C-alpha positions in Angstrom: 97.0 80.7 106.8 96.0 84.3 107.6 96.3 83.7 111.3 99.8 82.2 110.8 100.8 85.3 108.8 99.5 87.6 111.6 101.2 85.6 114.3 104.5 85.7 112.3 104.3 89.4 111.9 103.5 90.0 115.6 106.4 87.7 116.6 108.8 89.6 114.3 107.7 93.0 115.7 108.1 91.7 119.3 111.6 90.3 118.5 112.7 93.7 117.1 111.2 95.6 120.0 112.8 93.3 122.6 116.2 93.7 120.9 115.8 97.5 121.2 114.5 97.3 124.7 117.6 95.3 125.7 119.8 98.2 124.5 118.0 100.7 126.8 118.8 98.6 129.9 122.5 99.5 129.4 121.7 103.2 129.8 122.1 103.9 126.1 125.8 102.9 126.1 127.1 102.2 122.6 130.1 100.1 122.0 130.2 98.4 118.6 132.3 95.2 118.7 131.8 94.5 115.0 129.1 93.6 112.6 127.7 90.3 111.5 125.3 88.9 108.8 124.3 85.7 110.6 121.5 85.3 108.0 124.1 84.9 105.3 121.9 86.7 102.8 122.4 86.1 99.1 123.5 89.2 97.1 120.0 90.1 95.9 118.4 90.0 99.3 121.4 91.7 100.9 121.2 94.6 98.4 117.4 95.1 99.2 117.9 95.2 102.9 121.1 97.3 102.8 119.4 99.9 100.4 116.5 100.3 102.7 118.5 100.5 105.9 121.0 103.0 104.6 118.1 105.2 103.3 116.5 105.1 106.8 119.9 105.9 108.4 120.3 108.9 106.2 116.8 110.2 107.3 118.0 110.1 110.9 121.6 111.3 110.7 121.6 113.1 107.4 123.1 111.9 104.1 126.9 112.1 103.8 127.3 113.7 107.2 130.6 112.0 108.2 132.9 109.1 107.8 131.3 105.8 108.8 133.6 103.7 111.0 132.3 100.3 110.1 133.8 97.0 111.3 132.1 94.5 109.0 132.3 90.9 108.1 133.0 89.4 104.7 129.5 88.8 103.4 127.2 89.9 100.6 125.4 92.2 103.1 128.7 93.9 104.0 129.5 94.6 100.4 126.0 95.9 99.7 125.9 98.0 102.9 129.3 99.6 102.0 128.1 100.3 98.5 124.8 102.0 99.6 126.6 104.0 102.3 128.9 105.4 99.6 126.0 106.0 97.2 124.4 108.2 100.0 127.6 110.2 100.2 129.2 108.7 103.3 132.9 107.9 103.4 133.6 104.4 104.9 136.7 103.7 106.9 136.9 101.0 109.5 139.7 102.9 111.3 138.0 106.4 111.3 137.9 108.2 114.6 137.5 111.7 115.8 134.7 114.3 115.5 133.6 113.4 111.9 133.5 109.7 112.5 130.2 107.9 113.0 130.7 104.5 114.6 128.3 102.0 113.1 127.6 98.3 113.6 124.9 96.0 112.1 123.4 92.7 112.8 121.4 90.7 110.3 119.7 87.4 111.4 116.6 85.3 110.7 113.6 84.3 112.8 110.4 82.7 111.7 111.2 83.0 108.1 111.9 86.8 108.4 115.2 88.6 108.1 115.8 90.9 111.1 118.2 93.8 110.4 119.5 96.3 113.0 122.0 99.1 112.6 123.4 101.0 115.6 125.2 104.3 115.9 126.0 106.3 119.0 122.9 108.5 118.4 120.3 106.1 116.8 119.5 102.5 116.5 117.2 101.3 113.7 115.6 97.8 113.3 113.2 96.3 110.8 112.2 92.9 109.6 112.1 91.9 105.9 110.7 89.2 103.7 113.1 88.0 101.1 111.9 87.5 97.6 113.5 86.3 94.3 114.1 89.9 93.4 115.4 91.2 96.7 113.8 91.9 100.1 110.8 94.0 101.1 110.1 95.4 104.6 107.6 93.3 106.6 107.4 95.5 109.7 107.5 99.2 110.5 110.9 100.7 111.2 111.8 100.7 114.8 113.8 103.8 115.9 115.6 104.3 119.2 117.4 107.6 119.7 120.0 108.1 122.3 120.1 111.4 124.1 123.3 113.1 125.2 123.8 113.2 128.9 
C-alpha cells in the first residue's frame, strides 16, 4: 500500500510538471480561452482547492493588485474561486481589460484519485494536486510555479 501511495504521488507530480512543461514549448505565450472544472468538484472540495490556490496566487502577484478577468464555467469551483478572489481583495470582471486587468484561467481535473488544479495568468502559472476529503481538500504535492518573463 505504501508503494502504491508513493507511485501515485510521483505520477501526480509528473502530470503537473508535464502540464507546465507543455506551456513553455509555446514560448510562454498566454491566451486564456476560458476555465473549466472537469473534475466537477463538490462545494466542500471546491472551496478547499480554491482557497489554497487563491492564497498561492496572492503570494506571487500580490493581494488585490488588480481586476481579475476570469472567464469561468458554472460550477462549484467557479463560485468558490470567485469568492476567494474577492476575499483577497481582487475585483472580478470577465470583461475587464487594460492595464489593471489580470487575465486568469483555471483548469481542474482528476488523475489517479487526485485533483489537479492549475491557474494561469500572463506572468505566472501555478499547479498543485489535492486529495479530497469529507471536509474539503488538502494539498498532496508541492506547488509548481512557472513564471513568465517579459521579452
